[in-house]
Backbone as CSV, one residue per row, in Angstrom:
resi,resn,N_x,N_y,N_z,CA_x,CA_y,CA_z,C_x,C_y,C_z
1,UNK,1.805,23.236,-9.759,1.965,21.788,-9.938,2.478,21.067,-8.676
2,UNK,1.850,19.908,-8.447,2.149,19.126,-7.345,3.479,18.386,-7.583
3,UNK,4.544,18.601,-6.949,5.741,17.776,-6.995,6.055,17.117,-5.658
4,UNK,5.855,15.760,-5.532,5.958,15.044,-4.486,7.444,14.982,-3.935
5,UNK,7.550,14.939,-2.478,8.847,14.956,-1.981,9.076,13.419,-1.456
6,UNK,10.155,12.817,-1.597,10.537,11.469,-1.142,11.591,11.429,-0.245
7,UNK,11.521,10.779,0.880,12.544,10.606,1.887,13.000,9.205,1.787
8,UNK,14.356,8.947,1.791,14.805,7.615,1.713,15.680,7.383,2.917
9,UNK,15.350,6.469,3.695,16.163,6.070,4.962,16.825,4.729,4.732
10,UNK,18.034,4.624,4.489,18.719,3.462,4.115,20.261,3.561,4.473
11,UNK,20.729,2.522,5.171,22.106,2.653,5.508,23.114,1.913,4.638
12,UNK,22.629,1.141,3.601,23.403,0.427,2.830,23.865,1.380,1.544
13,UNK,25.223,1.801,1.542,25.741,2.724,0.520,25.332,2.381,-0.908
14,UNK,25.423,1.061,-1.173,25.229,0.518,-2.554,23.721,0.710,-2.961
15,UNK,22.914,0.303,-2.073,21.420,0.407,-2.321,21.068,1.792,-2.348
16,UNK,21.638,2.578,-1.469,21.269,4.136,-1.451,21.645,4.720,-2.744
17,UNK,22.803,4.391,-3.085,23.340,5.024,-4.419,22.421,4.682,-5.585
18,UNK,21.922,3.392,-5.528,21.035,2.925,-6.606,19.724,3.705,-6.610
19,UNK,19.219,3.789,-5.421,17.855,4.443,-5.222,18.001,6.004,-5.738
20,UNK,19.094,6.535,-5.261,19.316,8.073,-5.487,19.339,8.247,-7.033
21,UNK,20.232,7.409,-7.675,20.265,7.622,-9.149,18.980,7.363,-9.918
22,UNK,18.215,6.314,-9.519,16.968,5.959,-9.873,15.947,7.119,-9.697
23,UNK,15.943,7.782,-8.600,15.002,8.948,-8.328,15.386,10.117,-9.118
24,UNK,16.812,10.263,-9.238,17.348,11.522,-10.095,16.952,11.407,-11.475
25,UNK,17.010,10.034,-12.058,16.723,9.945,-13.559,15.212,10.215,-13.868
26,UNK,14.254,10.185,-12.843,12.895,10.385,-12.904,12.571,11.801,-12.416
27,UNK,13.580,12.634,-12.084,13.368,13.932,-11.649,12.475,14.170,-10.558
28,UNK,12.585,13.224,-9.561,11.868,13.324,-8.315,12.678,14.186,-7.373
29,UNK,11.960,14.872,-6.539,12.579,15.578,-5.371,12.633,14.632,-4.244
30,UNK,13.901,14.547,-3.644,14.157,13.572,-2.605,15.332,14.025,-1.637
31,UNK,15.327,13.380,-0.532,16.399,13.611,0.464,16.550,12.210,1.063
32,UNK,17.832,11.973,1.535,18.399,10.667,2.091,18.874,10.883,3.480
33,UNK,18.738,9.737,4.132,19.204,9.591,5.596,19.981,8.230,5.772
34,UNK,20.864,8.106,6.553,21.578,6.799,6.546,21.371,6.108,7.929
35,UNK,20.643,6.642,8.791,20.257,6.250,10.193,18.842,6.709,10.625
36,UNK,18.380,6.039,11.549,17.007,6.277,11.878,16.909,7.675,12.657
37,UNK,17.884,8.131,13.446,17.633,9.373,14.163,17.576,10.588,13.126
38,UNK,18.621,10.539,12.104,18.552,11.614,11.079,17.230,11.487,10.243
39,UNK,16.858,10.255,9.961,15.556,10.162,9.245,14.440,10.661,9.902
40,UNK,14.263,10.554,11.165,13.204,10.972,11.839,13.306,12.583,12.106
41,UNK,14.310,13.186,12.108,14.583,14.614,12.078,14.156,15.232,10.655
42,UNK,14.544,14.412,9.618,14.109,14.917,8.273,12.793,14.849,7.999
43,UNK,11.970,13.735,8.647,10.602,13.659,8.430,9.881,14.913,9.046
44,UNK,10.361,15.497,10.106,9.862,16.674,10.519,10.243,17.819,9.913
45,UNK,11.407,18.015,9.497,11.894,19.205,8.719,11.498,19.234,7.282
46,UNK,11.705,18.079,6.563,11.448,17.903,5.092,9.965,17.831,4.773
47,UNK,9.256,17.126,5.750,7.819,16.904,5.474,7.538,16.104,4.187
48,UNK,8.079,14.909,4.063,8.001,14.193,2.782,6.571,13.754,2.671
49,UNK,6.200,13.388,1.304,4.941,12.911,0.924,4.964,11.199,0.970
50,UNK,6.214,10.784,0.579,6.388,9.351,0.609,7.564,8.970,1.327
51,UNK,7.795,7.980,2.067,8.818,7.395,2.955,9.277,6.099,2.313
52,UNK,10.600,5.933,1.857,11.245,4.736,1.484,12.091,4.278,2.692
53,UNK,11.764,3.201,3.386,12.519,2.861,4.570,13.007,1.497,4.671
54,UNK,14.314,1.408,5.125,14.889,0.196,5.367,14.721,-0.307,6.790
55,UNK,14.381,-1.535,7.011,14.064,-2.074,8.387,15.333,-2.285,9.148
56,UNK,16.447,-2.593,8.609,17.654,-2.852,9.379,18.513,-1.787,9.427
57,UNK,18.194,-0.747,10.231,18.976,0.533,10.422,20.005,0.272,11.553
58,UNK,21.109,0.961,11.576,22.093,0.756,12.684,21.718,1.218,14.035
59,UNK,20.783,2.103,14.132,20.642,2.753,15.476,19.093,2.601,15.911
60,UNK,18.090,2.647,14.949,16.741,2.573,15.524,16.039,1.581,14.531
61,UNK,15.120,0.666,15.035,14.584,-0.260,14.180,13.581,0.489,13.247
62,UNK,13.459,-0.092,11.946,12.658,0.319,11.151,11.112,0.216,11.539
63,UNK,10.922,-0.833,12.235,9.562,-1.030,12.831,9.279,0.040,13.835
64,UNK,10.201,0.435,14.682,9.951,1.492,15.594,9.661,2.868,14.979
65,UNK,10.311,3.129,13.792,10.054,4.393,12.896,8.620,4.302,12.389
66,UNK,8.147,3.139,11.955,6.827,3.032,11.395,5.796,3.362,12.511
67,UNK,6.092,2.879,13.787,5.179,3.094,14.787,5.189,4.523,15.296
68,UNK,6.265,5.191,15.204,6.332,6.623,15.525,5.577,7.474,14.428
69,UNK,5.758,7.248,13.215,5.103,7.983,12.161,3.641,7.700,12.145
70,UNK,3.214,6.433,12.404,1.706,6.135,12.248,1.038,6.883,13.563
71,UNK,1.680,7.334,14.497,1.192,8.125,15.586,0.529,9.388,15.146
72,UNK,1.036,9.873,13.983,0.591,11.299,13.669,0.475,11.479,12.110
73,UNK,0.930,10.568,11.245,1.009,10.770,9.797,0.357,9.412,9.145
74,UNK,-0.243,9.725,7.965,-0.692,8.542,7.155,0.120,8.501,5.779
75,UNK,1.293,9.066,5.753,2.126,9.074,4.486,2.357,7.652,4.136
76,UNK,2.348,7.444,2.871,2.677,6.112,2.321,4.190,5.656,2.716
77,UNK,4.368,4.518,3.177,5.706,3.959,3.694,5.938,2.721,2.891
78,UNK,7.011,2.804,2.040,7.530,1.711,1.286,8.655,1.121,1.940
79,UNK,8.688,-0.114,2.323,9.810,-0.786,2.960,10.605,-1.451,1.928
80,UNK,11.944,-1.179,2.099,12.945,-1.987,1.184,13.821,-2.775,2.284
81,UNK,13.793,-4.111,2.087,14.598,-4.871,3.213,15.169,-6.158,2.729
82,UNK,16.256,-6.605,3.276,16.837,-7.814,3.111,16.080,-8.995,3.636
83,UNK,15.169,-8.764,4.516,14.326,-9.757,5.243,13.250,-10.178,4.314
84,UNK,13.401,-11.452,3.817,12.464,-12.027,2.852,11.403,-12.900,3.313
85,UNK,11.417,-13.184,4.675,10.399,-14.043,5.255,8.913,-13.412,5.261
86,UNK,8.064,-14.157,4.864,6.672,-13.710,4.907,6.258,-12.988,6.257
87,UNK,6.762,-13.573,7.358,6.538,-13.114,8.747,6.989,-11.782,8.901
88,UNK,8.186,-11.262,8.336,8.634,-9.986,8.404,7.983,-9.051,7.697
89,UNK,7.423,-9.545,6.360,6.615,-8.612,5.584,5.299,-8.310,6.275
90,UNK,4.597,-9.316,6.798,3.323,-9.253,7.511,3.516,-8.233,8.728
91,UNK,4.581,-8.495,9.488,4.754,-7.581,10.724,4.939,-6.104,10.275
92,UNK,5.623,-5.981,9.197,5.872,-4.438,8.781,4.527,-3.853,8.196
93,UNK,3.801,-4.727,7.364,2.582,-4.233,6.778,1.509,-3.950,7.927
94,UNK,1.422,-4.938,8.959,0.430,-4.889,10.072,0.819,-3.572,10.811
95,UNK,1.974,-3.256,10.894,2.399,-2.108,11.819,2.083,-0.808,11.145
96,UNK,1.832,-0.801,9.836,1.323,0.367,9.103,2.060,0.759,7.755
97,UNK,2.997,-0.138,7.459,3.749,0.148,6.141,2.701,-0.118,4.992
98,UNK,2.906,0.429,3.934,1.908,0.323,2.653,2.336,-0.645,1.696
99,UNK,3.745,-0.920,1.714,4.288,-1.781,0.604,5.548,-2.398,1.030
100,UNK,6.055,-3.411,0.468,7.333,-4.067,0.853,8.049,-4.706,-0.304
101,UNK,9.357,-4.282,-0.349,10.177,-4.714,-1.539,11.329,-5.561,-0.840
102,UNK,11.648,-6.644,-1.408,12.753,-7.306,-0.844,14.068,-7.117,-1.683
103,UNK,15.153,-6.849,-1.005,16.261,-6.779,-1.753,16.945,-8.137,-2.098
104,UNK,17.485,-8.205,-3.419,17.602,-7.061,-4.459,16.281,-7.068,-5.133
105,UNK,15.887,-5.790,-5.616,14.697,-5.663,-6.214,15.042,-4.927,-7.536
106,UNK,14.013,-5.155,-8.538,14.204,-4.421,-9.827,13.885,-2.935,-9.772
107,UNK,14.517,-2.172,-10.553,14.291,-0.669,-10.584,12.947,-0.426,-11.092
108,UNK,12.444,-1.182,-12.113,11.094,-0.917,-12.603,10.053,-1.242,-11.555
109,UNK,10.269,-2.268,-10.722,9.352,-2.557,-9.668,9.230,-1.455,-8.693
110,UNK,10.427,-1.062,-8.309,10.571,-0.041,-7.237,9.890,1.316,-7.732
111,UNK,10.203,1.756,-8.943,9.562,2.883,-9.399,7.942,2.662,-9.472
112,UNK,7.452,1.496,-9.860,6.016,1.318,-9.964,5.405,1.504,-8.628
113,UNK,6.032,0.964,-7.497,5.600,1.041,-6.096,5.531,2.540,-5.878
114,UNK,6.653,3.366,-6.147,6.723,4.782,-5.909,5.481,5.430,-6.500
115,UNK,5.200,5.088,-7.791,4.156,5.728,-8.531,2.903,5.505,-7.852
116,UNK,2.472,4.201,-7.377,1.361,4.005,-6.744,1.234,4.809,-5.471
117,UNK,2.296,4.939,-4.729,2.291,5.777,-3.459,1.948,7.271,-3.827
118,UNK,2.462,7.814,-4.903,2.300,9.154,-5.274,0.899,9.386,-5.789
119,UNK,0.324,8.507,-6.478,-1.026,8.568,-6.957,-1.983,8.564,-5.777
120,UNK,-1.621,7.790,-4.707,-2.505,7.881,-3.502,-2.418,9.157,-2.885
121,UNK,-1.174,9.781,-2.747,-1.099,11.030,-2.218,-1.813,12.080,-3.006
122,UNK,-1.644,12.093,-4.316,-2.451,13.080,-5.119,-4.004,12.932,-5.029
123,UNK,-4.426,11.736,-4.881,-5.944,11.544,-4.728,-6.369,12.106,-3.433
124,UNK,-5.584,11.816,-2.427,-6.026,12.343,-1.113,-5.878,13.819,-0.989
125,UNK,-4.948,14.405,-1.686,-4.920,15.975,-1.731,-5.993,16.510,-2.557
126,UNK,-6.422,15.812,-3.747,-7.385,16.206,-4.570,-8.756,16.381,-3.659
127,UNK,-9.038,15.295,-2.915,-10.326,15.331,-2.075,-10.152,15.941,-0.744
128,UNK,-8.997,16.564,-0.484,-8.816,17.223,0.766,-8.885,16.356,2.033
129,UNK,-8.597,15.076,1.732,-8.654,14.096,2.980,-10.046,13.634,3.233
130,UNK,-11.051,14.078,2.525,-12.419,13.699,2.813,-12.867,12.493,2.032
131,UNK,-13.461,11.672,2.615,-13.997,10.459,1.949,-15.056,10.815,0.992
132,UNK,-15.001,10.320,-0.262,-16.019,10.513,-1.219,-17.004,9.499,-1.153
133,UNK,-18.299,9.677,-1.487,-19.377,8.810,-1.451,-19.359,7.852,-2.618
134,UNK,-18.594,8.339,-3.722,-18.463,7.530,-4.950,-16.983,7.206,-5.228
135,UNK,-16.716,5.998,-5.545,-15.305,5.496,-5.760,-15.271,5.049,-7.224
136,UNK,-14.455,5.556,-7.968,-14.220,5.049,-9.399,-12.707,4.651,-9.587
137,UNK,-12.586,3.598,-10.268,-11.187,2.919,-10.471,-11.340,2.286,-11.778
138,UNK,-11.009,2.783,-12.897,-11.036,2.160,-14.143,-12.667,1.991,-14.517
139,UNK,-12.964,0.774,-14.765,-14.402,0.449,-15.071,-15.239,0.046,-13.746
140,UNK,-14.480,0.108,-12.609,-15.163,-0.233,-11.354,-15.706,1.081,-10.603
141,UNK,-16.974,1.005,-10.228,-17.630,2.098,-9.537,-18.324,1.658,-8.283
142,UNK,-18.132,2.191,-7.136,-18.765,1.861,-5.902,-19.520,3.121,-5.321
143,UNK,-20.713,3.016,-5.159,-21.485,4.007,-4.411,-21.667,3.457,-2.916
144,UNK,-20.828,4.161,-2.129,-20.743,3.886,-0.679,-22.088,3.939,-0.012
145,UNK,-22.768,5.018,-0.253,-24.015,5.358,0.331,-25.039,4.298,0.157
146,UNK,-25.245,4.008,-1.237,-26.218,2.975,-1.601,-25.657,1.622,-1.304
147,UNK,-24.347,1.371,-1.285,-23.950,0.005,-1.001,-23.972,-0.678,-2.373
148,UNK,-23.816,-0.116,-3.476,-23.835,-0.742,-4.852,-22.527,-0.839,-5.539
149,UNK,-22.260,-1.823,-6.169,-21.044,-1.947,-7.030,-21.316,-2.125,-8.468
150,UNK,-20.586,-1.363,-9.387,-20.891,-1.387,-10.844,-19.549,-1.752,-11.574
151,UNK,-19.545,-2.542,-12.573,-18.424,-2.722,-13.403,-18.937,-2.544,-14.782
152,UNK,-18.262,-1.696,-15.654,-18.692,-1.476,-16.942,-20.004,-1.021,-16.978
153,UNK,-20.476,-0.207,-15.956,-21.807,0.393,-15.918,-22.995,-0.432,-15.465
154,UNK,-22.631,-1.735,-15.198,-23.630,-2.692,-14.923,-23.383,-3.259,-13.361
155,UNK,-24.512,-3.116,-12.661,-24.569,-3.345,-11.259,-24.077,-5.050,-11.035
156,UNK,-23.153,-5.166,-10.061,-22.698,-6.449,-9.764,-23.484,-6.795,-8.337
157,UNK,-23.952,-7.921,-8.241,-24.679,-8.405,-7.097,-23.614,-9.124,-6.112
158,UNK,-23.293,-8.567,-5.086,-22.446,-9.110,-4.078,-23.094,-9.567,-2.900
159,UNK,-22.532,-10.499,-2.047,-22.941,-10.922,-0.864,-22.538,-9.969,0.179
160,UNK,-23.073,-9.870,1.256,-22.630,-8.859,2.214,-21.093,-9.042,2.559
161,UNK,-20.604,-10.231,2.645,-19.178,-10.438,2.933,-18.311,-9.857,1.780
162,UNK,-18.735,-10.195,0.616,-18.039,-9.634,-0.627,-17.974,-8.248,-0.637
163,UNK,-19.089,-7.600,-0.236,-19.162,-6.120,-0.302,-18.218,-5.543,0.723
164,UNK,-18.200,-6.021,1.940,-17.412,-5.682,2.967,-15.910,-5.675,2.446
165,UNK,-15.578,-6.772,1.771,-14.118,-6.949,1.273,-13.782,-5.798,0.252
166,UNK,-14.647,-5.733,-0.809,-14.345,-4.823,-1.800,-14.345,-3.269,-1.275
167,UNK,-15.203,-3.088,-0.289,-15.235,-1.699,0.369,-13.840,-1.573,1.075
168,UNK,-13.327,-2.425,1.926,-12.183,-2.216,2.463,-10.867,-2.168,1.605
169,UNK,-10.956,-3.015,0.640,-9.829,-2.830,-0.493,-9.875,-1.511,-1.189
170,UNK,-11.154,-1.114,-1.627,-11.190,0.158,-2.378,-10.691,1.280,-1.569
171,UNK,-11.032,1.291,-0.217,-10.746,2.498,0.633,-9.155,2.445,0.887
172,UNK,-8.467,1.432,0.555,-7.012,1.315,0.752,-6.309,0.961,-0.714
173,UNK,-6.835,1.607,-1.630,-6.272,1.242,-3.092,-4.736,1.586,-3.166
174,UNK,-4.022,0.594,-3.734,-2.623,0.580,-3.740,-1.877,0.185,-2.619
175,UNK,-2.459,-0.138,-1.442,-1.929,-0.617,-0.372,-2.086,-2.100,-0.059
176,UNK,-1.028,-2.851,0.170,-1.069,-4.179,0.520,-1.703,-4.499,1.876
177,UNK,-2.845,-5.118,1.908,-3.516,-5.351,3.210,-3.378,-6.776,3.569
178,UNK,-2.785,-7.096,4.736,-2.384,-8.505,5.083,-3.686,-9.160,5.421
179,UNK,-3.482,-10.486,5.439,-4.665,-11.440,5.950,-5.173,-10.999,7.261
180,UNK,-4.189,-10.734,8.210,-4.610,-10.448,9.579,-5.369,-9.165,9.641
181,UNK,-4.913,-8.142,8.777,-5.642,-6.903,8.764,-7.035,-6.992,8.319
182,UNK,-7.222,-7.794,7.128,-8.509,-7.936,6.519,-9.389,-8.694,7.453
183,UNK,-8.987,-9.721,8.166,-9.691,-10.644,9.049,-10.196,-9.779,10.260
184,UNK,-9.320,-8.894,10.687,-9.646,-8.031,11.899,-10.695,-7.017,11.447
185,UNK,-10.534,-6.491,10.376,-11.453,-5.374,9.978,-12.923,-5.975,9.333
186,UNK,-12.870,-7.081,8.816,-14.122,-7.639,8.239,-14.680,-8.787,9.051
187,UNK,-13.824,-9.605,9.530,-14.329,-10.679,10.351,-14.384,-10.369,11.894
188,UNK,-13.521,-9.372,12.286,-13.588,-9.106,13.821,-12.597,-9.998,14.471
189,UNK,-11.882,-10.772,13.732,-10.836,-11.658,14.423,-9.657,-11.910,13.628
190,UNK,-8.589,-12.498,14.102,-7.316,-12.612,13.457,-6.986,-14.076,13.452
191,UNK,-7.885,-14.963,13.446,-7.673,-16.406,13.531,-7.003,-16.943,12.258
192,UNK,-5.907,-17.620,12.242,-5.380,-18.154,10.997,-6.230,-19.210,10.359
193,UNK,-7.090,-19.867,11.238,-8.066,-20.810,10.705,-9.074,-20.125,9.678
194,UNK,-9.199,-18.748,9.824,-10.154,-18.126,8.891,-9.740,-17.742,7.574
195,UNK,-8.349,-17.909,7.355,-7.603,-17.551,6.220,-8.225,-18.273,4.934
196,UNK,-8.391,-19.598,5.103,-9.010,-20.386,3.897,-10.370,-19.755,3.486
197,UNK,-11.196,-19.380,4.447,-12.493,-18.821,4.178,-12.333,-17.496,3.382
198,UNK,-11.321,-16.731,3.807,-10.989,-15.402,3.299,-10.663,-15.619,1.801
199,UNK,-9.789,-16.724,1.524,-9.440,-16.835,0.118,-10.558,-17.294,-0.760
200,UNK,-11.599,-17.974,-0.233,-12.674,-18.385,-1.061,-13.416,-17.197,-1.279
201,UNK,-13.918,-16.382,-0.328,-14.623,-15.184,-0.578,-13.924,-14.393,-1.554
202,UNK,-12.549,-14.262,-1.517,-11.868,-13.272,-2.313,-11.837,-13.830,-3.835
203,UNK,-11.760,-15.111,-3.941,-11.884,-15.806,-5.258,-13.160,-15.426,-5.867
204,UNK,-14.292,-15.522,-5.208,-15.632,-15.362,-5.690,-15.882,-13.933,-6.022
205,UNK,-15.359,-12.999,-5.201,-15.377,-11.430,-5.430,-14.595,-11.227,-6.665
206,UNK,-13.364,-11.735,-6.891,-12.589,-11.357,-8.092,-13.285,-11.830,-9.280
207,UNK,-13.948,-13.070,-9.277,-14.663,-13.586,-10.419,-15.801,-12.708,-10.927
208,UNK,-16.442,-12.221,-9.848,-17.568,-11.349,-10.143,-17.124,-9.950,-10.718
209,UNK,-16.133,-9.395,-10.230,-15.555,-8.212,-10.653,-14.878,-8.253,-12.049
210,UNK,-14.314,-9.323,-12.307,-13.609,-9.628,-13.651,-14.701,-9.882,-14.855
211,UNK,-15.659,-10.477,-14.469,-16.746,-10.856,-15.464,-16.165,-11.391,-16.804
212,UNK,-15.164,-12.074,-16.655,-14.474,-12.768,-17.946,-13.559,-11.855,-18.593
213,UNK,-13.378,-10.543,-18.175,-12.676,-9.723,-18.926,-11.370,-9.425,-18.295
214,UNK,-10.277,-9.791,-19.025,-8.931,-9.625,-18.365,-8.461,-8.132,-17.983
215,UNK,-9.201,-7.194,-18.643,-8.871,-5.811,-18.237,-9.503,-5.444,-16.816
216,UNK,-10.333,-6.352,-16.332,-11.001,-6.060,-15.031,-10.303,-6.746,-13.983
217,UNK,-9.054,-6.748,-14.009,-8.283,-7.418,-12.901,-8.004,-6.245,-11.934
218,UNK,-8.765,-6.146,-10.831,-8.535,-5.122,-9.883,-7.854,-5.639,-8.654
219,UNK,-7.981,-6.781,-8.331,-7.407,-7.363,-7.037,-6.091,-8.140,-7.236
220,UNK,-5.071,-7.755,-6.674,-3.855,-8.434,-6.786,-3.502,-9.333,-5.448
221,UNK,-3.084,-10.552,-5.835,-2.780,-11.506,-4.475,-1.370,-11.295,-4.311
222,UNK,-0.982,-11.108,-2.971,0.377,-11.290,-2.478,0.575,-12.576,-1.822
223,UNK,1.036,-13.585,-2.416,0.942,-14.930,-1.882,1.565,-15.016,-0.500
224,UNK,0.827,-15.591,0.517,1.250,-15.728,1.857,1.131,-14.446,2.644
225,UNK,0.705,-13.272,2.124,0.708,-12.059,2.720,-0.595,-11.494,2.741
226,UNK,-1.229,-11.241,1.644,-2.545,-10.526,1.520,-2.867,-10.146,0.115
227,UNK,-3.733,-9.012,0.158,-4.250,-8.565,-1.077,-4.011,-7.169,-1.326
228,UNK,-4.247,-6.636,-2.548,-4.108,-5.155,-2.910,-5.092,-4.883,-3.955
229,UNK,-5.780,-3.771,-3.762,-6.544,-3.250,-4.907,-5.695,-2.432,-5.703
230,UNK,-5.621,-2.737,-7.011,-4.830,-1.991,-7.929,-5.445,-0.786,-8.490
231,UNK,-4.750,0.273,-8.600,-5.122,1.481,-9.164,-5.143,1.491,-10.633
232,UNK,-6.226,1.611,-11.455,-6.280,1.553,-12.931,-6.000,2.797,-13.473
């Protein structure tokens, strides 16, 4: 049975104690570190499946740690930080973090983000890291080879731009994708002037996928930051 390992790098004793207690109550396997150097050593020796990382560490910047990890690993990285500005969130997510929680955060939300990260790891392990030609998420199905999208078994007709958006979001299910990342991957640019167009395309895509059914809410908006495909 797969039992995920979580590494928490956090220097605030109160937050660390809260996270430890929370993970213990859920019977998660985890290890903690209170500075960046120890955290990096634990990443190599403990080989965690999910990393919970504070940006404001006393010795090494959390941003630097993200950069080092992304040089060799795609493990989910959940940021917990006192920095609440959108610019800080965007910078961390663009650097390779998967999610961002601002202190103080609710325990329920923290656990929900951890579960999302673990589901992603399980899915990747199940498929051996290989990309499947068929994507299924609740009532949403995408045939990547044929370029077709189905909801509730019925084909949804999307414009080329809408298909590129749902393709990108689905291949990063559970991960917050920033406006800049989406624009770079889909538009080939990162011009802030393109964000209004992105919002329009995303609104039409969401409407087509939902088809008036509240159970078909697949795309979550993170105001000022970007979008996430929700795992159903």
